[in-house]
ZAMAR-894807 format. One line per field, with one value per residue: residue number from 1; residue in three letters; x, y, z of N, C-alpha, C, O in turn. Coordinates in steps of 0.1 Angstrom, whole numbers, plus 5000, padded with zeros to 4 digits. Each point is the difference from the previous one (the first is absolute). Layout:
# ZAMAR-894807
n	NUM,...
res	ALA,...
n_x	X,...
n_y	Y,...
n_z	Z,...
ca_x	X,...
ca_y	Y,...
ca_z	Z,...
c_x	X,...
c_y	Y,...
c_z	Z,...
o_x	X,...
o_y	Y,...
o_z	Z,...
This chain:
# ZAMAR-894807
n	1,2,3,4,5,6,7,8,9,10,11,12,13,14,15,16,17,18,19,20,21,22,23,24,25,26,27,28,29,30,31,32,33,34,35,36,37,38,39,40,41,42,43,44,45,46,47,48,49,50,51,52,53,54,55,56,57,58,59,60,61,62,63,64,65,66,67,68,69,70,71,72,73,74,75,76,77,78,79,80,81,82,83,84,85,86,87,88,89
res	MET,ARG,ASP,LEU,GLY,ALA,SER,TRP,SER,LEU,ALA,PRO,TRP,LEU,GLY,ALA,SER,TYR,THR,LEU,ALA,MET,GLY,SER,LEU,GLY,THR,VAL,ALA,GLY,ALA,VAL,ALA,LEU,ALA,ALA,PHE,ARG,TRP,GLN,GLN,ALA,ARG,ALA,ASN,ARG,PRO,LEU,LEU,GLU,ARG,SER,ARG,PHE,GLY,ASN,ARG,GLY,PHE,VAL,ALA,GLY,LEU,VAL,PHE,GLY,ALA,LEU,PHE,PHE,GLY,THR,VAL,THR,GLY,VAL,MET,TYR,VAL,THR,ALA,PRO,THR,CYS,SER,SER,VAL,TRP,ALA
n_x	5758,5016,4995,4987,5021,5014,5004,5015,5021,5003,5006,5017,5019,5008,5011,5021,5016,5007,5017,5020,5010,5013,5019,4982,4987,4996,4982,4979,4990,4991,4980,4982,4992,4986,4979,4986,4991,4983,4980,4989,4990,4980,4987,4995,5004,4985,5001,4977,4988,5019,4998,5019,4993,4990,5020,5000,5009,5022,5010,5004,5018,5020,5005,5007,5022,5015,5002,5012,5023,5010,5003,5018,5021,5006,5006,5021,5016,5003,5014,5022,5010,4996,5014,5020,5001,5000,5020,5016,4986
n_y	2329,5001,4983,5018,5006,4984,5000,5014,4991,4988,5012,5013,4989,5002,5019,5001,4990,5012,5014,4991,4998,5017,5005,5014,4984,4985,5007,4998,4980,4996,5009,4989,4982,5005,5006,4983,4990,5010,4997,4981,4999,5010,4985,4990,4985,4983,5020,4998,5019,4996,5015,4996,4983,5009,5001,4980,5014,4998,5013,5022,5006,5000,5018,5018,5002,5005,5021,5014,4999,5010,5022,5006,5000,5016,5020,5001,5004,5022,5009,5002,5008,5020,5015,5002,5012,5022,5008,5002,5016
n_z	2872,5016,5015,5003,4998,5007,5022,5008,4997,5019,5017,4994,5003,5020,5005,4993,5013,5018,4995,4998,5020,5010,4988,4999,5008,4984,4988,5008,4998,4980,4997,5009,4990,4983,5005,5004,4982,4989,5010,4996,4980,5002,5010,4980,5017,5004,4990,4998,5002,4990,5016,5012,5012,5018,5011,5010,4984,5001,5015,4997,4987,5010,5012,4990,4993,5016,5006,4987,5002,5017,4999,4988,5008,5014,4992,4993,5016,5006,4984,5000,5019,5007,4992,5008,5019,4995,4995,5015,5007
ca_x	4993,5010,5005,4989,4998,4994,4987,4992,4998,4990,4987,4992,4997,4989,4988,4996,4994,4987,4991,4996,4991,4989,4994,5008,5006,5014,5007,5003,5009,5013,5005,5005,5012,5010,5004,5008,5013,5008,5004,5009,5012,5006,5007,5008,5015,5004,4988,5002,5006,5005,4993,5008,4998,4989,5005,5005,4989,5000,4994,4985,4994,4999,4989,4988,4998,4998,4986,4991,5001,4994,4986,4995,5000,4990,4987,4997,4998,4986,4990,5002,4997,4985,4995,5004,4993,4986,5000,5005,4995
ca_y	5008,5005,4990,4993,5006,4990,4998,5012,5000,4990,5004,5006,4990,4993,5008,4999,4987,5000,5008,4992,4990,5004,5014,5012,5001,4997,5012,5008,4994,5000,5014,5003,4992,5006,5012,4995,4995,5012,5007,4992,5000,5013,5001,4988,5002,4992,4998,4989,5007,5014,5009,5004,4991,5005,5010,4993,4997,4986,4992,5003,4994,4985,4998,5003,4989,4987,5001,4998,4987,4991,5003,4995,4985,4995,5002,4990,4987,5000,4999,4988,4988,4997,4999,4987,4990,4999,4996,4987,4992
ca_z	4989,4990,4991,4994,4987,4990,5003,4996,4986,4995,5004,4989,4990,5006,4998,4986,4998,5006,4991,4988,5005,5008,4997,5003,5013,4998,4995,5012,5009,4993,5000,5014,5002,4992,5007,5011,4995,4997,5012,5007,4992,5001,5013,5003,4999,4988,4992,4990,4988,5003,4992,4989,4989,4992,4991,4988,4991,4996,5011,5000,4988,5003,5009,4993,4991,5007,5005,4989,4995,5010,5000,4987,5000,5010,4994,4989,5006,5006,4990,4992,5007,5000,4986,4996,5008,4996,4986,4999,5011
c_x	5011,5005,4988,4997,4994,4986,4991,4999,4990,4986,4992,4996,4988,4987,4995,4994,4986,4990,4994,4989,4987,4994,5009,5006,5015,5008,5004,5011,5014,5006,5005,5013,5012,5006,5008,5014,5009,5005,5011,5014,5007,5008,5010,5015,5005,4988,5002,5006,5004,4993,5008,4999,4989,5004,5006,4989,4998,4993,4985,4993,4999,4988,4987,4997,4997,4985,4990,5000,4993,4985,4993,4999,4990,4986,4996,4997,4986,4989,5001,4996,4985,4994,5003,4993,4986,4998,5003,4994,4989
c_y	5004,4989,4993,5006,4990,4997,5011,5001,4990,5004,5007,4990,4991,5007,5000,4987,4999,5007,4992,4990,5006,5014,5011,5001,4996,5011,5009,4994,5000,5014,5004,4992,5006,5013,4996,4995,5012,5007,4992,5000,5013,5002,4989,5004,4993,4997,4989,5005,5014,5009,5005,4992,5005,5012,4995,4996,4986,4991,5002,4994,4985,4997,5001,4988,4987,5000,4998,4986,4990,5002,4994,4985,4995,5002,4990,4987,5000,4999,4986,4987,4997,4998,4986,4989,4999,4995,4985,4990,4991
c_z	4990,4990,4993,4986,4990,5003,4997,4985,4994,5002,4989,4990,5005,4999,4986,4997,5006,4992,4989,5005,5006,4997,5006,5014,5000,4995,5011,5009,4993,5000,5014,5002,4992,5007,5013,4996,4996,5012,5007,4992,5001,5013,5003,4998,4987,4992,4990,4987,5004,4990,4988,4988,4990,4991,4987,4990,4996,5011,5001,4988,5002,5010,4993,4990,5007,5005,4989,4994,5009,5000,4987,5001,5010,4995,4989,5006,5007,4990,4993,5007,5001,4986,4995,5007,4995,4986,5000,5010,4995
o_x	4996,5004,5002,4989,4991,4992,4989,4989,4995,4991,4988,4989,4992,4990,4988,4990,4991,4988,4989,4991,4989,4989,5012,5009,5008,5012,5011,5009,5010,5012,5011,5009,5011,5012,5010,5009,5012,5011,5010,5010,5012,5009,5006,5004,5009,4994,5012,5008,4993,4999,4995,5002,5001,4992,5002,4991,4989,4993,4992,4989,4990,4993,4991,4989,4991,4994,4990,4989,4992,4992,4989,4990,4993,4991,4989,4991,4993,4989,4990,4993,4996,4992,4992,4996,4994,4990,4994,5004,4994
o_y	5001,5004,4988,4999,5004,4999,4998,5005,5002,4996,4996,5001,4995,4995,4999,4999,4994,4997,5001,4997,4994,5003,4998,5008,5006,5002,5005,5007,5002,5001,5006,5006,5000,5002,5007,5003,5000,5005,5006,5001,5001,5008,5000,5008,5006,4989,4996,4993,5007,4997,5004,5004,4998,5004,5007,4992,4995,4991,4991,4994,4994,4990,4992,4995,4992,4990,4993,4995,4991,4990,4995,4994,4990,4992,4996,4992,4989,4995,4994,4991,4989,4992,4993,4990,4989,4994,4993,4989,4992
o_z	4988,4989,4995,4995,4993,4991,4994,4995,4989,4993,4998,4994,4993,4997,4997,4992,4994,4999,4996,4992,4998,5005,5002,5001,5007,5003,5001,5004,5007,5002,5001,5006,5005,5000,5003,5007,5004,5000,5005,5007,4999,5000,5011,4992,4993,5001,4997,4994,5006,4989,4989,4989,4988,4991,4990,5004,4998,4997,5001,5001,4996,4998,5002,4999,4995,5000,5001,4997,4996,5000,5001,4996,4997,5002,4999,4995,5000,5003,4997,4994,4997,4998,4994,4994,5001,4996,4992,5001,5008
């Protein structure tokens, strides 16, 4: 259980993906998995990210920018691909 940090970090994203496909059950599963990940990381001897890094504004700004950029590009692709396939088909 102590060396499963990367596996625990993947679980919330799987819940979010399931939400897109199947509905609100994935949201609950993702929230539970995120809580389990945070609990496991708080007790880990070697966490994936040290908490001291979140005190650095540049690090936090980079995380926020990266998440927004990834979300925007992914959202555009979800809209563009079906639109192009229906227009050019």
